[in-house]
C-alpha positions in Angstrom: 0.0 -0.1 0.1 1.5 3.3 -1.0 1.8 6.3 1.4 -1.1 8.1 -0.2 -3.5 5.2 -0.1 -2.5 4.5 3.4 -3.4 8.1 4.5 -6.7 8.0 2.4 -7.8 4.7 4.2 -6.9 6.1 7.2 -9.7 8.7 7.2 -11.8 7.1 4.6 -11.9 3.6 5.7 -12.4 0.5 3.5 -15.6 1.9 1.6 -15.3 2.1 -1.9 -13.3 5.1 -3.4 -12.1 5.8 -7.1 -8.4 5.2 -7.5 -6.2 5.7 -10.6 -4.2 3.1 -12.0 -1.7 2.6 -14.9 -1.4 -0.7 -16.7 1.2 -1.8 -19.3 1.1 -4.2 -22.4 4.3 -5.4 -22.5 5.5 -7.8 -25.4 8.5 -9.6 -26.3 10.2 -10.0 -29.7 7.7 -12.9 -30.3 4.7 -10.8 -29.5 4.0 -12.7 -26.2 2.4 -10.6 -23.4 3.9 -10.3 -20.1 1.7 -11.2 -17.0 2.7 -11.6 -13.5 1.2 -13.7 -10.5 0.3 -11.2 -7.7 1.1 -12.0 -4.1 -2.0 -10.8 -2.8 -4.4 -12.5 -5.3 -2.2 -15.7 -5.9 -3.6 -18.5 -8.3 -6.9 -16.6 -8.6 -5.8 -14.8 -11.6 -2.6 -13.5 -13.3 -2.5 -9.5 -14.3 -0.7 -7.2 -16.2 2.1 -4.9 -14.6 1.1 -1.6 -13.4 -0.1 0.1 -10.3 -1.6 3.3 -8.5 -0.9 6.8 -9.8 1.0 8.8 -7.0 0.2 12.6 -6.2 1.7 14.7 -8.9 2.7 11.8 -11.1 2.0 11.8 -14.9 0.7 8.5 -16.0 4.0 7.8 -18.2 6.1 8.1 -15.4 4.0 6.0 -12.9 3.8 3.1 -15.4 7.6 3.3 -16.0 8.2 3.1 -12.5 5.6 0.5 -11.7 7.0 -1.8 -14.4 10.7 -1.4 -13.2 9.7 -2.0 -9.6 7.6 -5.2 -10.5 9.3 -6.9 -13.3 12.9 -5.3 -13.5 12.3 -4.1 -17.1 13.1 -0.6 -18.2 10.2 0.4 -20.5 9.3 3.1 -23.0 5.6 3.9 -22.5 4.2 4.3 -26.1 0.5 4.9 -27.2 -2.6 5.0 -24.8 -4.7 2.0 -25.8 -7.6 2.4 -23.6 -9.1 3.9 -20.5 -11.3 1.7 -18.3 -13.6 3.3 -15.8 -16.7 1.3 -15.8 -18.2 0.4 -12.2 -18.5 -3.2 -13.7 -14.7 -3.5 -12.9 -15.3 -2.6 -9.3 -13.4 -5.1 -6.9 -12.4 -5.5 -3.4 -8.6 -6.2 -2.3 -8.2 -9.2 0.0 -7.8 -6.7 3.1 -11.4 -5.6 2.2 -10.3 -2.2 0.5 -13.2 -1.5 -2.0 -12.4 0.3 -5.3 -13.8 1.6 -8.5 -10.7 1.5 -10.7 -9.7 4.2 -13.3 -7.1 2.5 -15.4 -5.3 3.9 -18.2 -3.6 1.2 -20.3 -0.7 1.8 -22.5 1.6 -0.3 -25.1 5.2 -0.6 -23.9 8.3 -1.4 -25.3 11.3 -2.9 -23.5 14.4 -1.1 -23.4 16.6 -3.1 -21.0 16.6 -5.3 -17.9 15.8 -9.0 -17.2 12.7 -10.4 -15.5 13.0 -9.9 -11.7 9.7 -10.2 -9.6 9.3 -7.6 -7.0 9.9 -9.1 -3.6 6.7 -9.6 -1.6 4.3 -8.2 -4.4 5.1 -10.5 -7.3 5.4 -14.4 -7.2 6.0 -15.1 -10.7 6.6 -13.2 -14.2 6.1 -15.1 -17.6 5.4 -14.1 -21.1 2.2 -15.9 -22.7 0.8 -15.8 -26.2 -2.2 -14.0 -26.8 -4.5 -17.0 -27.7 -3.2 -19.0 -24.3 -3.3 -16.6 -21.5 -3.4 -17.6 -18.0 -6.7 -17.0 -15.6 -7.1 -13.2 -15.3 -9.6 -10.7 -14.3 -12.5 -9.2 -16.5 -10.6 -6.0 -17.0 -7.4 -7.4 -18.0 -9.1 -9.4 -20.4 -10.6 -6.1 -21.7 -7.5 -4.5 -22.0 -6.0 -7.3 -24.1 -9.1 -7.3 -26.2 -8.8 -3.7 -27.0 -5.1 -3.3 -27.0 -3.9 -6.4 -28.9 -6.5 -8.3 -30.8 -7.9 -5.6 -32.9 -5.3 -3.1 -33.1 -2.0 -4.9 -32.4 -0.8 -2.0 -30.2 -0.7 0.2 -33.4 0.1 3.8 -32.5 -2.7 5.1 -34.9 -5.4 3.1 -33.3 -7.9 5.2 -31.6 -8.0 4.5 -27.5 -10.8 2.4 -26.5 -13.0 4.0 -23.6 -15.9 2.3 -21.6 -19.0 4.1 -23.0 -21.4 6.0 -20.6 -22.9 4.1 -17.8 -23.5 4.4 -14.0 -24.9 2.5 -11.1 -26.1 3.6 -7.8 -23.1 4.5 -5.4 -22.3 1.9 -2.5 -20.2 4.3 -0.5 -20.6 7.5 1.0 -17.6 9.0 -0.6 -19.3 10.0 -3.9 -17.1 13.0 -4.6 -14.0 15.1 -3.5 -16.6 17.1 -1.7 -17.7 14.2 0.5 -14.1 13.6 1.7 -13.3 17.2 2.7 -14.9 17.1 6.2 -12.7 14.2 7.1 -9.6 14.9 5.0 -9.7 18.7 4.8 -8.2 20.6 1.8 -5.2 18.3 1.5 -4.6 16.9 -2.1 -6.6 14.2 -3.5 -6.0 12.0 -6.7 -9.3 12.0 -8.4 -10.6 11.4 -11.8 -12.6 13.7 -13.9 -13.6 14.3 -17.4 -13.9 17.3 -20.1 -16.3 17.6 -23.1 -15.2 19.2 -26.4 -18.2 20.1 -28.4 -17.7 22.1 -31.9 -20.5 23.6 -33.7 -21.1 23.3 -37.4 -19.2 26.4 -38.0 -16.0 25.0 -36.4 -16.6 27.1 -33.0 -15.9 25.5 -29.8 -18.2 25.8 -26.7 -16.7 27.4 -23.9 -18.2 28.2 -20.3 -17.5 31.3 -18.1 -16.8 30.1 -14.7 -18.6 31.9 -12.0 -15.7 31.7 -9.5 -12.9 33.5 -11.5 -14.7 34.6 -14.5 -12.3 32.7 -16.9 -14.0 30.8 -19.9 -13.1 26.8 -20.2 -14.5 23.8 -21.7 -17.4 22.1 -19.6 -16.3 19.3 -17.3 -15.9 18.2 -13.7 -15.2 15.4 -11.2 -16.4 11.9 -11.6 -19.4 11.0 -9.3 -18.8 7.3 -7.7 -20.7 4.7 -9.9 -20.2 6.5 -13.1 -17.7 5.8 -16.1 -15.6 8.8 -17.2 -17.7 9.1 -20.4 -20.8 9.5 -18.4 -19.0 12.0 -16.3 -18.4 14.0 -19.4 -21.9 13.6 -20.5 -23.2 14.5 -17.2 -21.3 17.7 -16.5 -21.9 19.0 -19.9 -25.6 18.8 -19.4 -25.5 20.3 -16.0 -23.4 23.1 -16.7 -24.5 23.8 -20.3 -28.0 22.3 -20.8 -26.8 20.2 -23.6 -27.1 16.4 -24.0 -24.1 15.1 -25.7 -22.6 11.6 -26.8 -18.9 11.1 -26.4 -17.4 9.9 -29.7 -13.5 9.8 -29.1 -11.1 9.8 -26.4 -8.8 12.8 -27.1 -6.3 12.0 -24.1 -5.8 11.7 -20.4 -3.8 14.1 -18.3 -2.9 13.2 -14.7 -0.5 15.1 -12.4 -1.7 18.8 -12.7 -2.1 20.5 -9.3 -5.4 22.4 -9.1 -6.1 24.5 -6.2 -9.5 26.0 -5.9 -10.4 29.4 -4.4 -11.4 27.9 -1.1 -8.2 26.1 -0.8 -9.2 22.5 -1.6 -6.5 20.9 -3.8 -6.8 18.0 -6.5 -4.3 16.4 -8.5 -6.5 15.7 -11.4 -6.8 12.6 -13.8 -8.7 14.4 -16.5 -10.0 12.4 -19.4 -11.1 14.5 -22.6 -13.7 13.5 -24.8 -14.7 14.9 -28.1 -18.7 14.9 -28.1 -21.6 15.6 -30.5 -24.7 17.3 -29.4 -27.7 15.2 -29.2 -30.3 17.3 -27.6 -31.0 20.1 -25.1 -30.6 23.8 -25.3 -27.7 26.1 -24.2 -28.4 27.7 -20.7 -26.2 28.4 -17.8 -26.5 26.5 -14.8 -26.8 29.6 -12.8 -24.4 28.5 -10.1 -21.1 27.4 -11.1 -21.7 28.7 -14.8 -22.1 32.5 -15.6 -22.2 32.3 -19.3 -21.8 30.3 -22.5 -21.0 30.5 -26.0 -19.3 29.1 -29.1 -16.0 30.5 -30.1 -13.8 30.8 -33.2 -10.2 30.2 -32.9 -9.2 33.6 -33.6 -11.9 35.2 -31.0 -11.5 33.4 -28.0 -12.7 35.0 -24.6 -10.2 35.4 -21.7 -9.0 32.2 -20.3 -6.0 30.8 -18.2 -2.6 30.5 -19.7 -2.9 26.7 -19.3 -6.2 26.8 -21.7 -4.7 29.3 -24.0 -1.6 27.0 -24.5 -3.8 24.0 -25.4 -7.0 25.3 -27.3 -5.0 25.9 -30.7 -4.5 21.9 -30.9 -8.1 21.2 -30.5 -9.2 23.5 -33.2 -6.5 22.0 -35.6 -7.7 18.6 -34.7 -11.4 19.6 -35.5 -10.3 21.2 -38.6 -8.4 18.2 -39.8 -11.3 15.8 -38.8 -13.8 18.1 -40.8 -11.3 18.2 -43.8 -11.3 14.4 -43.8 -15.0 14.0 -43.4 -15.3 16.2 -46.7 -12.8 14.4 -48.6 -13.1 10.8 -47.6 -10.9 9.5 -50.5 -7.9 11.3 -48.8 -5.2 8.9 -47.9 -5.0 10.5 -44.3 -5.6 8.0 -41.5 -9.1 7.4 -40.1 -8.2 8.5 -36.6 -7.0 12.0 -36.0 -6.0 13.3 -32.5 -3.6 16.1 -31.4 -0.5 15.4 -29.7 -0.8 14.1 -26.1 0.8 17.0 -24.7 -1.3 19.5 -26.2 -4.8 17.8 -25.8 -4.9 17.6 -22.2 -7.5 20.0 -20.5 
């Protein structure tokens, strides 16, 4: 158990919490996939290498660290193959800690090292061919299905994401605000999602925050029991009045520190979804959102330096996607996304 999780559990107990994980699809030269038999689950199932995101860590740094610790291998973390946040994958550790896992899965390339199981945590390591895998969990099976079978870990393949879905929460810790009375303003690693919505004229939907007057895309924190695609959908409807359908996962960011005006601090794990409008009408929520509007790239309202540096990539992505739709015979790839470093919102 990490120091962060130990601190979190000391206050929140064993009730279900959303925790952010990173997992690696590590393959050898023969195309076999690396699995580990964990000490805590034993023979029940084998899993892929990975672990929890720590405060302030990027997913890539966290995964490289976890793979080295657990397997002895130094890896390069490659493309994101999927985001798994469905409550269908809820589980409990042998000690009783309950989790809704939010997992980022990446393709990894071995750079150096030799297999060396982590003492006390990993009982065995072995490579398996994709059609003859050891017993594993439903979420690892899903990661293999989406990351290897359809796409062969191809960098151009769009990352998978669990669709919008939810179930009633089975824990009092539904949101960061629920934990504040017992944990105070201390930093929390908490998942969230943003919705990127363009109109037919190529303008981006932005909302003016009531707390600081700046304009940002709609989005917010996950509520326990919902997938992150559902978070983007729910937050967009609550804040803007529009019902949307997430169509693509543009990227996921972690490690950025956000301090709210009241002093509460988050280390965000933020998924960014392209969305299309399927209903509703624009209307500010009257509480968190002061105003709404669609804006062209050359007529953006006041925003933070963080967003100002990233919004141009979204306009470029949308323009490229629109051009491809107009000219389907163009040899451009069917999946277009901006560089990861520019799409994290």
